[in-house]
Phi, psi and omega in degrees: 000134179273160177272114183254027180295128182277138179289137179293141178296147178259130179245143174253121177259125179242105184208127182276349177270109186304321182293316178296313181301313182294318179297316180293317179299316180298316180296320180290323175295318177298330179278359175102007179270151165275139186231134170246130181255143175220132178267352180224154178296320183296318177295322179300316179299320177296319179296324179298327179284333188263340187231157174272110187253131176270329182206153177233134176243114186229138168289162179271308182269112186240025182084204181293150178097210182296155175252178182296328177299316181290322177300317180296321178295319175298319179300315180291331175292319181282322185223087187303335183258014183293139174283138181237124177237120177265149172225137182201154174262340187218004186242012183301327181297339181272352187304315182298327182264335185251334185288152176287156180302148177056040176257172180235144177244130174240123183278133172278147356283150178226157173281140181304320179299325177297318180292317179300317179295316180299317180294312180300314180297318181292319177298319177296319179295319180293324179294325180283317181231085185305145179294134174284141186287060175258137178255002182283145173277164176306322180295321180291331180277355180087012177291145179293141176246117182294000000 
């Protein structure tokens, strides 16, 4: 009999707040995910080039340099079928115009269990209906924005 054990999905967490990043990473590892942590957008972009990523969880405001919207676009360029979950305390209103297609937004503050559930559900949805490699936002595609 062969070993048919499936490899755990790898998630990239992009969060400039160390306590939030560490808490989320620990919970996701406990839930069975492999986790790569990044405190900056620039490091996250480098990680995207070096690793096979199933999903990215990114804050929007990451200090100087790139923001989470841009990190997600880089993620989709490197991995067209990657699941994208945004987290923010103040930028959720921009999601329809800035977020990549078929992404999820989780508003801060959130319960860690809520984020783990959102990630698991989104990864399952992407596995059933893979994301088409479009980098356009709904606004760029001409979709109505309420």
